TORBA-460757 format. One record per atom (N, C-alpha, C): x, y, z; residue in three letters. Coordinates in steps of 0.05 Angstrom, whole numbers, padded with zeros to 5 digits, always signed. Last residue first. Layout:
N
XYZAla...
! end
This chain:
352
-00140-00530+00459Gly-00134-00556+00445Gly-00134-00556+00416Gly-00193-00486+00467Ala-00168-00498+00477Ala-00163-00526+00465Ala-00213-00447+00410Asp-00219-00466+00433Asp-00197-00480+00443Asp-00188-00380+00399Arg-00196-00408+00392Arg-00201-00424+00417Arg-00201-00317+00376Leu-00198-00333+00399Leu-00207-00363+00393Leu-00174-00271+00336Phe-00193-00296+00336Phe-00184-00314+00360Phe-00180-00201+00327Asp-00166-00223+00341Asp-00187-00247+00342Asp-00172-00149+00289Ile-00194-00169+00294Ile-00177-00195+00305Ile-00160-00080+00290Glu-00149-00106+00292Glu-00173-00126+00298Glu-00155-00024+00251Val-00176-00039+00265Val-00165-00068+00265Val-00117+00039+00251Arg-00123+00010+00243Arg-00146+00000+00259Arg-00064+00079+00248Arg-00095+00080+00244Arg-00105+00055+00234Arg-00014+00064+00249Asn-00027+00067+00273Asn-00057+00068+00271Asn+00004+00068+00194Pro-00002+00042+00205Pro-00014+00043+00233Pro+00008+00128+00189Gly-00014+00111+00177Gly-00016+00085+00190Gly+00048+00162+00206Leu+00030+00151+00226Leu+00009+00131+00215Leu+00068+00179+00156Cys+00084+00162+00173Cys+00068+00149+00193Cys+00026+00214+00139Ala+00033+00192+00124Ala+00050+00170+00141Ala+00031+00254+00181Val+00003+00240+00176Val+00009+00213+00160Val+00083+00274+00170Leu+00076+00262+00195Leu+00051+00245+00192Leu+00077+00297+00118Glu+00094+00273+00121Glu+00088+00261+00148Glu+00038+00340+00132Asp+00031+00317+00114Asp+00048+00291+00116Asp+00071+00369+00169His+00046+00355+00177His+00039+00333+00159His+00140+00365+00180Gln+00119+00372+00161Gln+00094+00356+00168Gln+00170+00338+00217Ala+00163+00367+00222Ala+00140+00374+00204Ala+00167+00271+00240Gln+00170+00290+00220Gln+00160+00318+00227Gln+00170+00230+00278Thr+00178+00256+00287Thr+00181+00279+00266Thr+00136+00171+00301Cys+00142+00189+00279Cys+00150+00218+00288Cys+00132+00102+00311Glu+00136+00129+00322Glu+00148+00148+00301Glu+00083+00052+00303Val+00104+00066+00292Val+00107+00093+00308Val+00042+00027+00332Leu+00059+00008+00314Leu+00084+00023+00307Leu+00016+00043+00395Ala+00024+00053+00369Ala+00044+00031+00355Ala-00022+00032+00439Asn-00007+00012+00426Asn+00002+00020+00396Asn-00070+00088+00433Ala-00054+00069+00446Ala-00041+00049+00430Ala-00105+00125+00415Lys-00077+00124+00404Lys-00060+00106+00417Lys-00162+00086+00419Gly-00151+00112+00413Gly-00125+00109+00402Gly-00191+00038+00427Arg-00164+00044+00445Arg-00151+00071+00437Arg-00250+00011+00436Gly-00236+00032+00424Gly-00212+00041+00440Gly-00272-00056+00430Thr-00258-00038+00446Thr-00249-00014+00426Thr-00317-00112+00432Val-00310-00086+00417Val-00295-00069+00437Val-00329-00179+00421Thr-00322-00158+00440Thr-00314-00136+00422Thr-00374-00228+00399Ile-00355-00208+00390Ile-00354-00187+00411Ile-00393-00296+00387Pro-00391-00272+00406Pro-00372-00253+00399Pro-00412-00311+00319Leu-00396-00314+00342Leu-00397-00291+00360Leu-00439-00305+00273Thr-00456-00308+00297Thr-00440-00313+00321Thr-00444-00272+00212Val-00424-00281+00235Val-00441-00282+00259Val-00475-00253+00175Gly-00480-00279+00183Gly-00462-00288+00203Gly-00472-00199+00162Arg-00469-00219+00140Arg-00463-00246+00151Arg-00484-00172+00208Lys-00506-00172+00185Lys-00500-00191+00163Lys-00437-00182+00233Ile-00461-00195+00242Ile-00483-00195+00222Ile-00400-00149+00202Leu-00395-00179+00206Leu-00421-00193+00212Leu-00420-00099+00215Tyr-00419-00109+00186Tyr-00417-00139+00187Tyr-00416-00094+00269Asp-00442-00095+00258Asp-00441-00105+00230Asp-00359-00095+00275Lys-00376-00115+00285Lys-00403-00116+00273Lys-00343-00049+00246Val-00336-00073+00235Val-00353-00097+00248Val-00370-00011+00278Thr-00380-00013+00250Thr-00371-00038+00237Thr-00340-00017+00325Leu-00370-00023+00326Leu-00380-00028+00296Leu-00292+00005+00306Ala-00293-00021+00316Ala-00321-00033+00316Ala-00308+00057+00296Arg-00298+00040+00273Arg-00300+00010+00281Arg-00319+00076+00347Gln-00341+00077+00327Gln-00331+00057+00303Gln-00273+00072+00374Leu-00292+00055+00383Leu-00315+00053+00362Leu-00241+00113+00346Ser-00234+00084+00345Ser-00254+00063+00354Ser-00274+00160+00358Leu-00271+00148+00332Leu-00262+00119+00331Leu-00269+00160+00414Lys-00296+00158+00403Lys-00291+00147+00374Lys-00212+00166+00418Glu-00224+00142+00431Glu-00255+00136+00419Glu-00205+00213+00395Asn-00191+00192+00382Asn-00205+00166+00394Asn-00234+00250+00425Tyr-00243+00245+00398Tyr-00231+00220+00386Tyr-00205+00247+00473Ala-00234+00238+00474Ala-00242+00232+00446Ala-00153+00263+00458Asp-00158+00236+00467Asp-00187+00228+00466Asp-00148+00305+00398Gly-00151+00299+00426Gly-00160+00271+00431Gly-00094+00298+00347Gly-00122+00304+00354Gly-00125+00294+00385Gly-00050+00241+00333Leu-00057+00269+00328Leu-00087+00273+00336Leu-00036+00191+00341Arg-00034+00209+00363Arg-00044+00235+00359Arg-00084+00147+00305Asp-00057+00159+00310Asp-00058+00176+00334Asp-00128+00096+00332Thr-00123+00120+00317Thr-00093+00128+00319Thr-00160+00032+00332Tyr-00138+00049+00340Tyr-00138+00073+00321Tyr-00204-00018+00359Gly-00200+00004+00339Gly-00178+00021+00351Gly-00213-00089+00360Ser-00199-00066+00373Ser-00196-00044+00351Ser-00251-00144+00373Ile-00244-00125+00353Ile-00236-00099+00368Ile-00249-00212+00381Asn-00245-00185+00395Asn-00236-00166+00374Asn-00290-00269+00373Leu-00276-00247+00360Leu-00272-00223+00379Leu-00293-00338+00389Gln-00299-00309+00396Gln-00278-00292+00379Gln-00279-00389+00373Arg-00300-00388+00392Arg-00310-00357+00397Arg-00260-00430+00325Ile-00259-00403+00331Ile-00284-00401+00349Ile-00259-00484+00303Gly-00247-00478+00329Gly-00249-00450+00340Gly-00249-00472+00234Lys-00260-00490+00255Lys-00246-00483+00282Lys-00266-00435+00174Ala-00251-00440+00197Ala-00264-00458+00217Ala-00305-00422+00136Gln-00289-00445+00131Gln-00272-00450+00156Gln-00327-00373+00153Gln-00346-00399+00146Gln-00328-00422+00142Gln-00284-00344+00159Leu-00296-00355+00185Leu-00316-00377+00178Leu-00273-00328+00109Gly-00254-00344+00122Gly-00266-00357+00148Gly-00318-00297+00096Ala-00313-00321+00081Ala-00295-00340+00096Ala-00308-00254+00131Val-00332-00271+00132Val-00327-00297+00118Val-00261-00234+00109Val-00263-00246+00138Val-00284-00262+00141Val-00279-00217+00060Ala-00258-00240+00060Ala-00257-00252+00089Ala-00308-00176+00077Asn-00323-00199+00065Asn-00305-00221+00063Asn-00271-00141+00097Leu-00288-00154+00114Leu-00305-00179+00102Leu-00248-00126+00045Gln-00232-00141+00066Gln-00250-00156+00085Gln-00292-00101+00020Ala-00280-00124+00008Ala-00265-00141+00029Ala-00299-00058+00054Lys-00320-00079+00053Lys-00311-00105+00040Lys-00253-00030+00045Gly-00259-00041+00072Gly-00279-00065+00070Gly-00260-00018-00010Gly-00242-00033-00003Gly-00242-00047+00025Gly-00307+00016-00006Pro-00308-00010-00020Pro-00285-00028-00011Pro-00310+00044+00064Leu-00302+00045+00034Leu-00306+00017+00022Leu-00351+00070+00107Leu-00337+00047+00100Leu-00331+00046+00071Leu-00385+00113+00123Ala-00359+00118+00117Ala-00342+00093+00108Ala-00431+00088+00135Ser-00433+00104+00111Ser-00403+00109+00103Ser-00420+00063+00184Val-00424+00047+00161Val-00423+00062+00135Val-00373+00110+00216Asp-00397+00094+00214Asp-00400+00079+00188Asp-00326+00141+00214Gly-00324+00114+00227Gly-00350+00098+00225Gly-00280+00188+00182Gly-00305+00174+00186Gly-00304+00146+00198Gly-00231+00207+00176Asn-00246+00220+00198Asn-00276+00208+00199Asn-00236+00188+00107Phe-00219+00202+00127Phe-00238+00215+00149Phe-00268+00125+00103Arg-00264+00149+00093Arg-00250+00166+00115Arg-00239+00059+00115Phe-00259+00083+00121Phe-00250+00109+00107Phe-00201+00028+00094Ala-00224+00017+00099Ala-00247+00038+00105Ala-00151+00051+00085Ser-00164+00037+00060Ser-00190+00028+00068Ser-00142+00072+00136Asp-00140+00091+00113Asp-00151+00080+00087Asp-00142+00030+00169Ala-00165+00048+00168Ala-00166+00067+00145Ala-00124-00033+00152Arg-00113-00005+00152Arg-00138+00012+00151Arg-00138-00086+00196Leu-00149-00072+00171Leu-00138-00041+00177Leu-00109-00147+00213Thr-00106-00118+00216Thr-00117-00104+00192Thr-00122-00207+00246Ile-00123-00192+00221Ile-00124-00163+00224Ile-00091-00259+00283Arg-00102-00232+00281Arg-00099-00221+00253Arg-00067-00309+00282Pro-00093-00305+00299Pro-00102-00275+00298Pro-00048-00332+00218Ala-00043-00317+00240Ala-00069-00310+00256Ala-00061-00400+00201Ala-00063-00374+00196Ala-00055-00357+00223Ala-00069-00452+00212Ala-00044-00447+00201Ala-00041-00416+00199Ala-00122-00458+00226Ala-00102-00463+00246Ala-00075-00455+00239Ala-00154-00400+00195Thr-00149-00427+00201Thr-00127-00434+00219Thr-00178-00349+00177Pro-00166-00355+00204Pro-00169-00381+00211Pro-00157-00339+00109Ala-00175-00347+00126Ala-00163-00355+00154Ala-00123-00280+00088Pro-00121-00307+00097Pro-00145-00314+00114Pro-00158-00240+00044Leu-00144-00237+00066Leu-00143-00269+00075Leu-00152-00244-00028Pro-00167-00245-00004Pro-00148-00246+00020Pro-00120-00195-00071Ser-00120-00221-00062Ser-00136-00222-00033Ser-00117-00142-00084Asn-00141-00157-00094Asn-00143-00182-00083Asn-00096-00090-00041Pro-00092-00116-00053Pro-00118-00130-00061Pro-00111-00023-00056Val-00118-00047-00036Val-00113-00071-00050Val-00107+00013-00096Ala-00082+00006-00082Ala-00087-00019-00062Ala-00157+00025-00111Cys-00140+00008-00130Cys-00115-00001-00118Cys-00170+00058-00068Gln-00183+00032-00072Gln-00170+00013-00089Gln-00139+00101-00077Leu-00134+00084-00052Leu-00147+00057-00056Leu-00158+00121-00121Ala-00134+00108-00124Ala-00128+00093-00097Ala-00208+00140-00102Ala-00210+00119-00122Ala-00182+00105-00123Ala-00190+00180-00068Glu-00202+00155-00056Glu-00205+00133-00076Glu-00167+00214-00105Ala-00149+00202-00083Ala-00163+00177-00073Ala-00208+00231-00136Ser-00187+00217-00147Ser-00171+00203-00128Ser-00242+00256-00099Leu-00251+00232-00113Leu-00227+00216-00124Leu-00207+00297-00083Arg-00216+00278-00063Arg-00227+00251-00077Arg-00205+00326-00133Leu-00181+00312-00121Leu-00187+00291-00100Leu-00260+00343-00135Asn-00247+00324-00155Asn-00222+00309-00145Asn-00258+00376-00089Gly-00275+00351-00092Gly-00267+00332-00112Gly-00224+00415-00102Gln-00217+00398-00078Gln-00235+00372-00081Gln-00253+00438-00143Ile-00226+00426-00149Ile-00220+00407-00127Ile-00295+00459-00112Gly-00298+00437-00136Gly-00274+00425-00141Gly-00267+00495-00080Pro-00283+00474-00071Pro-00289+00452-00088Pro-00250+00536-00122Ile-00232+00518-00106Ile-00247+00493-00093Ile-00279+00572-00147Ala-00274+00547-00161Ala-00259+00526-00143Ala-00279+00617-00116Lys-00304+00600-00116Lys-00299+00574-00131Lys-00227+00641-00129Glu-00234+00628-00103Glu-00259+00608-00100Glu-00236+00660-00181Ala-00220+00639-00176Ala-00224+00624-00151Ala-00278+00699-00165Val-00286+00678-00185Val-00266+00653-00183Val-00246+00733-00138Ser-00268+00719-00124Ser-00276+00697-00141Ser-00204+00750-00171Phe-00198+00736-00148Phe-00222+00719-00135Phe-00188+00770-00224Asn-00216+00764-00218Asn-00215+00744-00193Asn-00141+00781-00247Arg-00147+00796-00221Arg-00178+00792-00214Arg-00127+00751-00288Thr-00141+00774-00295Thr-00151+00788-00270Thr-00103+00712-00254Trp-00083+00728-00272Trp-00097+00751-00282Trp-00147+00689-00235Ala-00127+00703-00214Ala-00111+00721-00232Ala-00167+00662-00280His-00183+00684-00266His-00166+00701-00248His-00123+00625-00287His-00128+00647-00307His-00145+00670-00294His-00128+00595-00242Gly-00104+00611-00247Gly-00107+00633-00265Gly-00173+00568-00254Ala-00174+00587-00231Ala-00148+00606-00231Ala-00154+00540-00298Leu-00173+00560-00305Leu-00175+00580-00279Leu-00117+00506-00270Met-00108+00524-00291Met-00130+00549-00296Met-00153+00478-00241Leu-00135+00497-00226Leu-00122+00515-00246Leu-00180+00454-00282Glu-00198+00472-00264Glu-00177+00490-00250Glu-00141+00418-00300Val-00152+00439-00319Val-00166+00460-00302Val-00136+00387-00255Glu-00114+00401-00265Glu-00122+00425-00282Glu-00187+00363-00250Ala-00178+00383-00227Ala-00153+00399-00236Ala-00188+00331-00294Cys-00205+00357-00293Cys-00193+00376-00270Cys-00153+00293-00279Ala-00147+00308-00303Ala-00164+00334-00302Ala-00176+00272-00234Leu-00151+00285-00231Leu-00146+00302-00254Leu-00225+00249-00251Pro-00225+00271-00235Pro-00200+00286-00232Pro-00197+00208-00286Ala-00215+00228-00296Ala-00217+00252-00278Ala-00167+00173-00251Gln-00152+00191-00274Gln-00170+00213-00280Gln-00194+00141-00220Ala-00180+00161-00206Ala-00168+00182-00225Ala-00217+00102-00253Asp-00234+00119-00238Asp-00219+00142-00223Asp-00169+00076-00275Pro-00185+00095-00290Pro-00203+00114-00275Pro-00117+00057-00247Cys-00144+00062-00236Cys-00156+00083-00253Cys-00061+00052-00256Arg-00076+00027-00263Arg-00108+00031-00254Arg-00040+00103-00239Ala-00037+00093-00267Ala-00056+00069-00276Ala-00052+00104-00184Thr-00067+00120-00204Thr-00064+00111-00232Thr-00017+00071-00162Ala-00045+00062-00161Ala-00059+00077-00181Ala+00032+00099-00164Pro+00028+00077-00185Pro+00000+00068-00183Pro+00031+00171-00162Asp+00027+00141-00147Asp+00021+00122-00166Asp+00035+00217-00187Ser+00059+00201-00184Ser+00054+00173-00172Ser-00016+00239-00179Lys-00007+00233-00207Lys+00018+00212-00205Lys-00018+00247-00125Ile-00037+00230-00139Ile-00024+00220-00165Ile+00027+00286-00122Val+00025+00263-00105Val+00007+00243-00117Val+00006+00329-00155Asn+00029+00314-00162Asn+00034+00288-00147Asn-00038+00348-00129Val-00043+00337-00156Val-00018+00317-00160Val-00014+00366-00082Ile-00031+00343-00079Ile-00035+00329-00109Ile+00011+00409-00104Lys+00028+00388-00093Lys+00012+00362-00091Lys-00033+00439-00119Trp-00016+00427-00139Trp+00003+00405-00131Trp-00050+00453-00070Leu-00067+00434-00084Leu-00050+00424-00109Leu-00012+00489-00055Asp-00015+00466-00038Asp-00030+00443-00054Asp-00014+00530-00092Pro+00007+00513-00093Pro+00004+00488-00078Pro-00062+00566-00108Arg-00065+00543-00089Arg-00040+00522-00095Arg-00043+00586-00174Val-00060+00589-00150Val-00058+00562-00133Val-00001+00615-00223Thr-00007+00592-00205Thr-00022+00598-00179Thr-00036+00643-00281Ser-00020+00645-00257Ser-00022+00624-00237Ser-00042+00645-00346Val-00049+00630-00325Val-00027+00636-00303Val-00032+00664-00399Thr-00055+00676-00385Thr-00061+00662-00360Thr+00011+00636-00418Arg+00016+00664-00414Arg-00008+00674-00397Arg+00026+00575-00385Leu+00010+00589-00402Leu+00012+00619-00396Leu+00063+00518-00378Glu+00061+00544-00369Glu+00048+00561-00390Glu+00027+00454-00379Pro+00046+00474-00391Pro+00044+00502-00373Pro+00034+00393-00342Asn+00017+00418-00347Asn+00035+00441-00357Asn+00049+00328-00366Ala+00059+00355-00352Ala+00039+00375-00361Ala+00038+00285-00392Ala+00018+00289-00371Ala+00026+00315-00359Ala+00049+00277-00461Ser+00060+00283-00435Ser+00036+00292-00416Ser+00038+00219-00506Leu+00030+00247-00493Leu+00044+00251-00467Leu+00055+00183-00561Thr+00057+00186-00534Thr+00053+00217-00524Thr+00002+00173-00609Thr+00029+00181-00601Thr+00030+00185-00573Thr-00046+00160-00639Asn-00035+00141-00620Asn-00006+00149-00613Asn-00072+00198-00667Asn-00046+00185-00681Asn-00033+00166-00662Asn-00110+00214-00632Glu-00117+00206-00659Glu-00094+00190-00672Glu-00081+00231-00588Leu-00099+00207-00586Leu-00106+00196-00612Leu-00058+00277-00612Gly-00042+00255-00600Gly-00057+00228-00598Gly-00103+00307-00623Ile-00087+00298-00642Ile-00067+00274-00635Ile-00119+00316-00567Thr-00134+00303-00586Thr-00123+00292-00611Thr-00076+00345-00548Ile-00083+00320-00536Ile-00098+00305-00556Ile-00076+00391-00581Met-00050+00376-00578Met-00057+00347-00570Met-00128+00411-00573Ala-00121+00402-00597Ala-00096+00383-00597Ala-00126+00429-00517Ala-00145+00406-00527Ala-00137+00393-00556Ala-00088+00466-00522Gln-00084+00444-00506Gln-00103+00419-00514Gln-00112+00505-00560Gly-00088+00493-00564Gly-00082+00467-00548Gly-00160+00519-00530Ile-00161+00503-00555Ile-00137+00490-00561Ile-00134+00546-00489Ala-00149+00520-00482Ala-00153+00503-00507Ala-00113+00588-00517Glu-00094+00569-00503Glu-00110+00543-00494Glu-00159+00611-00533Glu-00140+00603-00553Glu-00120+00583-00540Glu-00180+00628-00483Val-00197+00610-00501Val-00177+00597-00523Val-00142+00664-00464Phe-00145+00636-00452Phe-00158+00616-00470Phe-00142+00714-00486Gly-00126+00693-00496Gly-00127+00668-00486Gly-00178+00752-00466Trp-00149+00754-00457Trp-00130+00733-00470Trp-00232+00758-00471Gln-00213+00767-00494Gln-00183+00766-00487Gln-00288+00724-00460Asp-00260+00728-00450Asp-00242+00731-00473Asp-00342+00715-00462His-00331+00734-00479His-00302+00742-00470His-00365+00670-00438Ala-00360+00694-00421Ala-00349+00717-00434Ala-00360+00633-00479Asp-00387+00644-00473Asp-00385+00668-00455Asp-00304+00626-00473Trp-00314+00637-00498Trp-00344+00648-00493Trp-00303+00602-00422Glu-00292+00629-00428Glu-00300+00642-00452Glu-00329+00555-00434Ala-00337+00571-00412Ala-00330+00601-00417Ala-00299+00533-00476Lys-00326+00541-00478Lys-00335+00561-00462Lys-00249+00519-00446Gly-00250+00541-00467Gly-00279+00552-00474Gly-00270+00483-00410Ala-00260+00508-00400Ala-00258+00528-00423Ala-00283+00443-00448Asp-00304+00455-00434Asp-00295+00480-00420Asp-00233+00432-00469Ile-00254+00442-00487Ile-00276+00455-00473Ile-00207+00413-00422Trp-00197+00436-00435Trp-00218+00448-00456Trp-00244+00367-00412Cys-00240+00389-00395Cys-00227+00413-00406Cys-00225+00336-00459Gln-00253+00344-00455Gln-00254+00369-00437Gln-00172+00326-00448Ala-00179+00342-00473Ala-00207+00353-00470Ala-00180+00298-00400Lys-00165+00324-00400Lys-00172+00339-00425Lys-00204+00250-00421Thr-00217+00268-00401Thr-00204+00297-00399Thr-00164+00232-00451His-00189+00238-00464His-00205+00256-00445His-00123+00223-00411Phe-00120+00243-00434Phe-00147+00249-00447Phe-00148+00184-00371Tyr-00136+00210-00364Tyr-00136+00231-00389Tyr-00210+00158-00393Ser-00182+00155-00391Ser-00172+00185-00384Ser-00262+00159-00403Asn-00257+00165-00378Asn-00227+00164-00371Asn-00272+00135-00452Thr-00274+00164-00450Thr-00267+00175-00422Thr-00234+00086-00479Asp-00246+00096-00454Asp-00248+00124-00453Asp-00243+00078-00554Gly-00229+00076-00526Gly-00245+00086-00501Gly-00243+00125-00609Pro-00250+00100-00594Pro-00234+00100-00567Pro-00269+00190-00624Leu-00245+00172-00615Leu-00257+00148-00601Leu-00310+00223-00635Lys-00303+00200-00652Lys-00282+00184-00643Lys-00302+00264-00597Asp-00325+00244-00591Asp-00323+00221-00611Asp-00259+00294-00619Leu-00256+00278-00592Leu-00279+00257-00590Leu-00284+00316-00663Arg-00262+00300-00666Arg-00260+00281-00641Arg-00324+00348-00638Gln-00332+00328-00657Gln-00309+00307-00660Gln-00291+00383-00610Gln-00308+00368-00594Gln-00319+00343-00611Gln-00265+00410-00647Leu-00249+00391-00631Leu-00267+00373-00617Leu-00308+00438-00670Val-00294+00417-00689Val-00280+00400-00669Val-00320+00472-00628Ala-00339+00453-00638Ala-00327+00433-00654Ala-00272+00501-00623Leu-00281+00486-00602Leu-00301+00464-00609Leu-00274+00529-00670Ala-00252+00511-00666Ala-00259+00493-00643Ala-00320+00559-00665Asp-00318+00542-00684Asp-00297+00522-00679Asp-00304+00592-00622Gly-00327+00578-00618Gly-00326+00554-00641Gly-00258+00621-00640Gly-00255+00602-00618Gly-00280+00585-00617Gly-00235+00635-00701Ser-00261+00635-00688Ser-00259+00613-00667Ser-00182+00638-00713Thr-00198+00662-00717Thr-00224+00660-00704Thr-00121+00619-00697Ile-00147+00611-00688Ile-00168+00636-00691Ile-00071+00637-00711Ser-00090+00624-00734Ser-00117+00617-00725Ser-00048+00656-00667Ala-00062+00675-00682Ala-00079+00661-00703Ala-00020+00619-00633Tyr-00048+00619-00632Tyr-00062+00639-00649Tyr+00035+00621-00646Thr+00023+00596-00639Thr-00006+00596-00642Thr+00049+00672-00656Ser+00057+00652-00677Ser+00042+00627-00670Ser+00032+00697-00608Leu+00018+00704-00634Leu+00025+00680-00655Leu+00069+00677-00574Trp+00042+00671-00570Trp+00027+00674-00596Trp+00117+00698-00593Gln+00114+00668-00594Gln+00085+00661-00591Gln+00109+00753-00584Pro+00111+00743-00612Pro+00105+00710-00611Pro+00063+00762-00530Thr+00087+00759-00542Thr+00088+00748-00569Thr+00023+00811-00501Val+00022+00790-00520Val+00049+00786-00533Val+00014+00828-00433Ala+00028+00833-00459Ala+00026+00808-00477Ala-00005+00817-00380Gly-00023+00817-00405Gly-00011+00823-00431Gly+00028+00816-00341Ser+00008+00836-00340Ser-00012+00837-00363Ser+00067+00778-00354Ala+00049+00774-00332Ala+00026+00794-00327Ala+00091+00809-00394Thr+00075+00786-00402Thr+00055+00780-00380Thr+00083+00878-00376Asp+00098+00856-00383Asp+00080+00832-00391Asp+00079+00928-00348Gln+00067+00923-00372Gln+00082+00900-00388Gln+00063+00934-00276Ala+00082+00927-00301Ala+00066+00924-00324Ala+00032+00988-00245Ala+00031+00962-00254Ala+00050+00957-00279Ala+00030+01042-00239Gly+00056+01031-00231Gly+00055+01001-00236Gly-00037+01045-00224Ile-00015+01061-00233Ile+00009+01044-00220Ile-00067+00978-00226Gly-00070+01007-00227Gly-00043+01022-00233Gly-00040+00924-00185Thr-00058+00936-00206Thr-00056+00967-00204Thr-00010+00866-00165Lys-00006+00896-00167Lys-00022+00906-00192Lys-00009+00811-00162Leu-00024+00826-00141Leu-00025+00855-00144Leu+00022+00795-00205Ile-00010+00791-00205Ile-00022+00805-00185Ile+00072+00804-00187Thr+00062+00820-00209Thr+00032+00821-00210Thr+00084+00767-00149Ser+00076+00793-00139Ser+00065+00810-00161Ser+00064+00702-00147Asp+00073+00723-00165Asp+00065+00751-00158Asp+00037+00670-00111Glu+00064+00677-00104Glu+00078+00697-00124Glu-00024+00659-00081Ile-00011+00671-00106Ile+00016+00680-00098Ile-00063+00634-00048Gly-00033+00629-00046Gly-00017+00637-00069Gly-00115+00645-00042Leu-00106+00633-00067Leu-00076+00626-00067Leu-00118+00678+00004Gln-00127+00649+00005Gln-00118+00634-00018Gln-00102+00723-00018Asp-00085+00713-00001Asp-00092+00683+00002Asp-00145+00739-00050Arg-00120+00735-00064Arg-00100+00722-00045Arg-00186+00747-00010Gly-00188+00724-00031Gly-00161+00719-00044Gly-00164+00759+00056Ala-00169+00768+00029Ala-00170+00744+00009Ala-00185+00712+00107Gln-00166+00729+00095Gln-00176+00739+00069Gln-00204+00677+00152Ser-00219+00698+00139Ser-00199+00717+00129Ser-00179+00609+00133Ala-00181+00632+00151Ala-00193+00654+00136Ala-00217+00556+00107Cys-00196+00573+00105Cys-00201+00597+00126Cys-00233+00486+00101Gly-00236+00513+00112Gly-00212+00529+00110Gly-00221+00433+00088Thr-00226+00452+00066Thr-00232+00478+00076Thr-00190+00380+00097Leu-00188+00408+00110Leu-00193+00427+00090Leu-00193+00338+00067Ala-00214+00341+00087Ala-00213+00368+00101Ala-00149+00341+00037Leu-00172+00351+00022Leu-00195+00351+00044Leu-00108+00319+00073Ala-00108+00346+00065Ala-00133+00358+00054Ala-00125+00264+00076Ala-00123+00280+00101Ala-00127+00311+00093Ala-00122+00248+00024Ala-00147+00245+00038Ala-00149+00262+00060Ala-00066+00256+00017Val-00087+00268+00001Val-00112+00270+00015Val-00043+00221+00052Ile-00037+00248+00055Ile-00058+00262+00041Ile-00055+00173+00029Thr-00067+00179+00053Thr-00064+00210+00060Thr-00024+00169-00012Leu-00049+00178-00020Leu-00065+00183+00007Leu+00024+00151+00009Gln+00023+00176+00001Gln-00007+00186-00002Gln+00029+00100+00023Phe+00016+00114+00040Phe+00014+00144+00034Phe+00014+00043-00017Asn+00026+00068-00018Asn+00015+00086+00002Asn+00016-00024-00002Met+00001-00002-00001Met+00018+00025+00000Met
! end
């Protein structure tokens, strides 16, 4: 299991922001973007059109027609429409249409057409495409923290084999670029309004990748030759900070279904002890409540699927840590502490 994706789930759960000015919340690092009025620079960052830009995009005389043609070509392509590149081309077309309808004259429409065309032509010719995001004249970087999350998801091997993770990731990248365009035009409030939707797409991508990272092989049946304990990683079994049955992820259900199947085959098991654990972050009362809730959810899930053995349940909070971590960066610390967030199922056997 790659623990990097746990960082994503944790980071995306923290959607609140302090009451600062919109441009500060966007994390814009380019000082040129933040300066307007008298004394503002007259350079590329301020809207100047470069010869290179003109040579690349001047041939696009009607953005609406170009977008329509690209849409037709993309719709004719065979293969999975939810793949990373197909989705990214579609999201670039959608972004271009949105700005065309808004009468955006800054040049973003042409840049969106250029990106969509490059991907579409590559798919038509079955050529190798780059997943890197280009630097565009009309786009400033916003929310660098979210770009870091994008890169974490994109670099995780689980994402490459998980189509369900690729589509929302591709759109989140384009949406971040579009938000960066609005910031570049000093329309900070519009850029800020786009952030929750971007976070939602990244959360969907991260959760899907987490499910693909869960091993497909069933858990060992608790027979005489098997270990007397099974440990469920909370990060792959439950949504972040969730503990009830609605927070139980498909991967968690699959693991518990394997436990049920194993118990149907096992002999000599007389009782199950289920213990929930959290990491050391957060208050003791909260951690104990969350750990107990997850253990109870596991118990209820097993009972509803036919397990009739006596089951005891305990919430142990941050006790019995498996790893000790001292990272200074919060996301690195959360990732390191991942093994401590777990639910353990102990199998008590008959004597002899």
